[in-house]
N, CA, C and O of each residue as an XYZ file, in Angstrom:
408
protein
N      75.184    128.923     34.023
C      75.157    129.367     34.960
C      76.434    130.651     34.662
O      77.574    130.448     34.246
N      75.865    131.852     34.991
C      76.340    133.344     34.388
C      77.935    133.569     35.550
O      78.104    133.389     36.756
N      78.869    134.046     34.399
C      79.873    134.030     35.635
C      80.086    135.696     35.475
O      79.961    136.628     34.680
N      80.622    135.248     37.235
C      80.780    136.800     37.506
C      81.710    137.660     38.108
O      81.846    138.361     39.110
N      82.287    137.322     37.097
C      83.838    138.319     36.457
C      82.730    139.923     35.744
O      83.113    141.085     35.609
N      81.963    139.587     35.571
C      81.350    140.319     34.331
C      80.926    142.125     36.295
O      81.128    143.340     36.312
N      80.458    141.325     37.181
C      80.306    141.643     38.808
C      81.509    143.074     39.044
O      82.589    142.910     39.613
N      81.220    143.916     38.696
C      82.465    144.841     39.078
C      82.547    145.251     41.074
O      83.490    145.294     41.865
N      81.008    145.485     41.222
C      80.765    145.843     42.464
C      79.407    145.939     42.928
O      78.619    146.779     42.493
N      79.036    144.803     44.099
C      77.859    145.266     44.937
C      78.305    146.406     46.060
O      79.444    146.747     46.377
N      77.222    146.806     46.478
C      77.024    147.682     47.309
C      75.261    147.649     48.216
O      74.058    147.739     47.972
N      75.905    147.521     48.964
C      74.668    147.585     50.600
C      74.246    148.349     51.304
O      73.902    148.003     52.434
N      74.139    149.542     50.915
C      74.508    150.525     52.323
C      72.710    150.414     52.579
O      71.620    150.536     52.021
N      73.532    150.018     54.135
C      72.704    150.227     55.634
C      73.069    151.484     56.081
O      74.210    151.634     56.518
N      71.918    152.867     56.030
C      73.268    154.226     56.515
C      73.665    153.387     57.661
O      73.112    152.573     58.401
N      75.322    154.114     57.464
C      75.911    154.530     58.640
C      77.051    153.775     58.419
O      77.911    153.815     59.299
N      77.347    152.759     56.949
C      78.132    152.032     56.936
C      78.907    152.246     55.716
O      79.962    151.614     55.664
N      78.611    153.018     54.697
C      79.050    154.298     53.738
C      79.505    155.326     53.762
O      80.533    155.888     53.387
N      78.057    155.679     54.571
C      77.686    157.603     54.421
C      77.058    157.326     55.756
O      76.885    156.285     56.389
N      76.786    158.519     55.973
C      76.065    159.395     57.328
C      75.140    159.795     56.198
O      75.458    160.709     55.438
N      73.824    159.025     56.051
C      72.822    159.955     55.150
C      71.374    161.173     55.868
O      70.635    162.107     55.556
N      71.890    159.923     57.389
C      70.550    160.525     58.763
C      70.879    161.506     58.881
O      69.915    162.140     59.311
N      72.089    162.419     58.719
C      72.398    163.716     59.351
C      71.987    164.942     57.998
O      71.976    166.172     58.050
N      71.737    164.178     57.064
C      71.243    164.407     55.300
C      69.782    164.633     55.843
O      69.384    165.543     56.569
N      69.185    163.725     55.382
C      67.684    164.084     56.624
C      67.230    164.846     57.675
O      66.332    165.687     57.674
N      67.940    164.468     58.575
C      67.724    165.119     59.539
C      67.564    166.998     59.268
O      66.738    167.607     59.948
N      68.314    167.647     58.375
C      68.609    168.649     58.043
C      67.708    168.877     57.017
O      67.069    169.830     57.464
N      67.256    168.623     55.956
C      66.252    168.368     55.098
C      64.669    168.736     55.634
O      63.851    169.554     55.213
N      64.609    167.614     56.918
C      63.368    167.686     57.132
C      63.413    168.526     58.675
O      62.939    167.947     59.652
N      63.880    169.618     58.794
C      64.294    170.710     60.352
C      64.153    171.749     59.114
O      63.318    172.577     59.475
N      64.649    172.086     57.703
C      64.426    173.015     56.649
C      62.609    172.643     56.300
O      61.740    173.485     56.523
N      62.281    171.156     55.693
C      61.329    171.335     55.458
C      60.425    172.280     56.202
O      59.956    173.320     55.740
N      60.195    171.687     57.675
C      59.172    172.634     58.530
C      59.233    173.581     58.856
O      58.218    174.078     59.346
N      60.910    174.655     58.736
C      60.805    175.267     58.656
C      60.375    176.400     58.047
O      60.157    177.514     58.524
N      60.243    175.838     56.535
C      59.054    176.513     55.775
C      57.509    176.979     56.037
O      56.858    177.943     55.635
N      57.220    175.913     56.854
C      55.940    176.157     57.719
C      56.026    176.975     59.614
O      55.190    177.044     60.515
N      57.310    177.398     59.502
C      57.337    177.801     60.450
C      57.768    177.093     62.222
O      57.861    177.381     63.416
N      57.948    175.705     60.934
C      58.155    175.312     63.324
C      59.982    174.924     63.241
O      60.777    174.982     62.302
N      60.071    174.698     64.057
C      61.442    174.409     64.511
C      61.364    172.515     65.325
O      60.741    172.050     66.280
N      62.056    172.100     64.618
C      62.599    171.041     64.985
C      64.271    170.810     65.383
O      65.133    170.953     64.516
N      64.643    170.402     66.938
C      66.176    170.240     66.924
C      66.300    168.898     66.944
O      65.513    167.967     67.113
N      67.804    169.024     66.673
C      68.489    167.118     66.615
C      67.928    166.624     67.673
O      67.217    165.684     67.318
N      67.880    166.820     69.062
C      67.362    165.904     69.784
C      66.116    165.461     69.138
O      65.787    164.392     68.624
N      65.524    166.572     69.308
C      64.296    165.891     68.237
C      63.367    164.648     67.202
O      62.451    163.830     67.280
N      64.307    165.184     66.303
C      64.706    164.295     65.202
C      65.602    162.633     65.456
O      65.515    161.685     64.675
N      66.319    162.651     66.581
C      66.677    161.368     66.718
C      65.857    160.766     67.729
O      66.016    159.580     68.019
N      65.063    161.421     68.246
C      63.970    161.007     69.775
C      63.296    160.392     68.852
O      63.435    159.169     68.884
N      62.078    161.120     67.402
C      61.051    160.613     67.153
C      61.379    160.078     65.334
O      60.570    159.655     64.508
N      63.215    160.372     65.173
C      62.613    159.885     63.149
C      63.284    158.643     62.689
O      63.134    157.924     61.701
N      64.242    158.616     63.942
C      65.787    158.137     63.581
C      64.510    156.313     62.279
O      63.665    155.448     62.510
N      65.352    156.868     61.064
C      64.736    155.234     60.470
C      63.271    155.209     60.106
O      62.744    156.321     60.126
N      62.481    154.176     59.773
C      61.768    154.789     59.345
C      60.783    155.037     57.443
O      61.370    155.406     56.426
N      59.795    154.813     57.498
C      59.605    155.439     56.487
C      58.648    157.059     56.060
O      57.484    157.307     56.375
N      59.102    157.480     55.686
C      59.315    158.747     55.812
C      57.721    159.478     55.255
O      57.815    160.705     55.226
N      56.647    159.077     54.922
C      55.839    159.807     54.925
C      55.160    159.390     55.742
O      54.024    159.791     55.490
N      55.164    158.588     56.920
C      55.100    158.375     58.106
C      55.741    159.304     58.820
O      54.934    159.965     59.474
N      56.749    159.606     58.959
C      57.823    160.722     59.820
C      56.797    162.190     59.388
O      56.516    163.004     60.268
N      56.374    162.348     58.121
C      56.231    163.540     58.156
C      54.106    163.570     58.579
O      53.328    164.524     58.550
N      53.838    161.977     58.945
C      52.440    162.621     59.315
C      53.129    162.670     60.805
O      53.402    163.472     61.698
N      53.217    161.400     60.504
C      53.677    161.305     62.747
C      54.182    163.216     63.438
O      53.565    163.885     64.266
N      55.285    163.523     62.796
C      55.307    165.454     62.403
C      54.333    166.595     62.923
O      54.251    167.411     63.841
N      53.416    166.032     61.428
C      52.789    167.166     61.407
C      51.560    166.550     62.844
O      51.514    167.349     63.779
N      51.136    165.950     62.922
C      50.523    165.616     64.580
C      51.066    166.105     65.605
O      50.852    167.177     66.171
N      52.144    164.870     65.948
C      52.795    165.979     67.430
C      53.038    167.602     67.353
O      53.107    168.061     68.493
N      53.177    168.528     66.407
C      53.187    169.881     66.393
C      52.433    170.140     65.723
O      52.597    171.236     65.186
N      51.176    169.350     65.326
C      49.844    170.705     65.224
C      49.819    171.577     63.350
O      49.172    172.459     62.786
N      50.866    170.702     63.041
C      50.568    171.391     61.479
C      49.886    170.623     60.771
O      49.876    169.396     60.669
N      49.153    171.650     60.148
C      47.492    170.967     59.429
C      48.202    170.780     58.111
O      47.415    171.489     57.484
N      49.422    170.228     56.810
C      49.775    169.876     55.968
C      49.122    168.977     55.583
O      48.656    168.299     56.500
N      48.807    168.575     54.333
C      49.385    166.584     53.678
C      50.407    166.891     53.206
O      51.015    167.783     52.614
N      50.504    165.090     53.964
C      51.965    164.649     53.018
C      52.479    164.644     51.862
O      53.641    164.868     51.522
N      51.313    164.303     51.085
C      51.747    164.900     50.002
C      52.277    165.870     49.297
O      53.195    165.851     48.478
N      51.647    166.680     49.671
C      52.543    168.365     50.158
C      53.972    168.860     50.405
O      54.698    169.641     49.789
N      54.148    168.008     51.712
C      55.696    168.010     52.271
C      56.687    167.468     51.704
O      57.787    168.005     51.579
N      56.279    165.972     51.178
C      57.057    164.964     50.640
C      57.890    165.312     49.941
O      59.028    164.860     50.069
N      57.515    166.403     48.801
C      57.939    167.277     47.380
C      59.246    168.063     48.389
O      60.289    167.530     48.767
N      58.908    169.080     48.575
C      59.592    169.733     49.338
C      60.757    169.520     50.465
O      61.501    170.389     50.921
N      60.700    167.594     50.917
C      61.672    167.259     51.671
C      62.724    166.645     50.579
O      63.945    166.638     50.731
N      62.195    166.262     49.736
C      62.830    165.233     48.389
C      64.020    165.887     47.831
O      65.081    165.460     47.375
N      63.251    167.672     48.100
C      64.168    168.257     46.465
C      64.881    169.280     47.819
O      65.425    170.356     47.568
N      64.771    168.776     49.104
C      66.154    169.812     50.093
C      66.937    168.387     49.886
O      67.924    168.497     49.157
N      66.699    167.153     50.358
C      67.336    166.056     50.342
C      68.585    166.029     48.888
O      69.806    165.930     48.766
N      67.603    166.154     48.151
C      68.918    166.463     46.483
C      69.911    167.695     46.770
O      71.135    167.811     46.708
N      69.267    168.229     46.979
C      69.771    169.922     47.215
C      71.515    169.782     48.120
O      72.658    170.228     48.022
N      70.458    168.576     49.228
C      71.633    168.506     49.771
C      72.963    167.197     49.848
O      73.738    166.812     50.724
N      72.794    166.970     48.973
C      73.266    165.461     48.692
C      73.852    165.278     47.889
O      74.753    164.447     47.776
N      73.104    166.713     46.470
C      74.611    167.421     45.845
C      75.623    168.005     46.051
O      76.520    167.918     45.213
N      75.862    169.028     47.591
C      77.034    169.600     48.299
C      77.744    168.581     48.571
O      78.967    168.720     48.556
N      77.072    167.101     48.938
C      78.280    166.004     49.329
C      77.895    165.714     50.212
O      77.292    166.558     50.874
N      78.038    164.292     50.735
C      77.873    163.192     51.793
C      79.867    162.822     52.065
O      80.847    163.116     51.380
N      79.772    162.356     52.883
C      81.333    162.033     53.017
C      80.979    160.691     53.900
O      80.103    160.179     54.598
N      82.505    160.464     53.276
C      82.393    158.543     53.335
C      82.858    158.269     54.874
O      83.908    158.695     55.357
N      82.028    157.595     55.456
C      82.627    157.293     56.706
C      83.541    156.115     56.183
O      83.557    155.172     55.393
N      84.754    157.186     57.717
C      86.398    156.196     57.878
C      85.904    154.346     57.930
O      86.451    153.249     57.815
N      85.615    154.467     57.983
C      85.153    152.916     58.607
C      85.697    152.107     56.942
O      86.683    151.439     56.632
N      84.388    152.631     56.125
C      84.242    152.273     54.850
C      85.440    151.890     54.017
O      85.283    150.905     53.296
N      86.643    152.514     53.991
C      87.451    152.657     53.002
C      88.404    151.213     53.254
O      88.894    150.652     52.274
N      88.547    150.849     54.194
C      88.803    149.820     54.174
C      88.159    148.534     53.397
O      88.794    147.654     52.817
N      87.728    148.568     53.438
C      86.055    147.762     52.724
C      86.095    147.906     50.703
O      85.711    147.234     49.745
N      86.968    149.499     51.002
C      86.440    149.810     49.330
C      88.188    149.803     49.366
O      88.410    150.206     48.224
N      88.950    149.682     49.719
C      90.486    149.644     49.212
C      90.613    148.268     48.379
O      90.942    148.199     47.195
N      90.181    146.824     49.506
C      90.684    145.610     49.019
C      89.820    144.909     47.391
O      90.202    143.848     46.897
């Protein structure tokens, strides 16, 4: 049996545990659709999009707002926006500081 002392850290991040990536995802989605003249508001995001598979979210949003763009064209735009926003920084949730200090 392998010794576990080689393991320094294991993190299973379910959004809202360590960082709040939902807000970044919402902003990236809003920016993505804005490029096509579609305005998405935060309330709409939380009502329709929280959680779920991104390709489904993009397809459902296109159908709901009447945008005829392929998901295969939208997803790279969304991913690029996410990358830029994540690189700007994510905020560590205060509740997880206790678990990191231990």
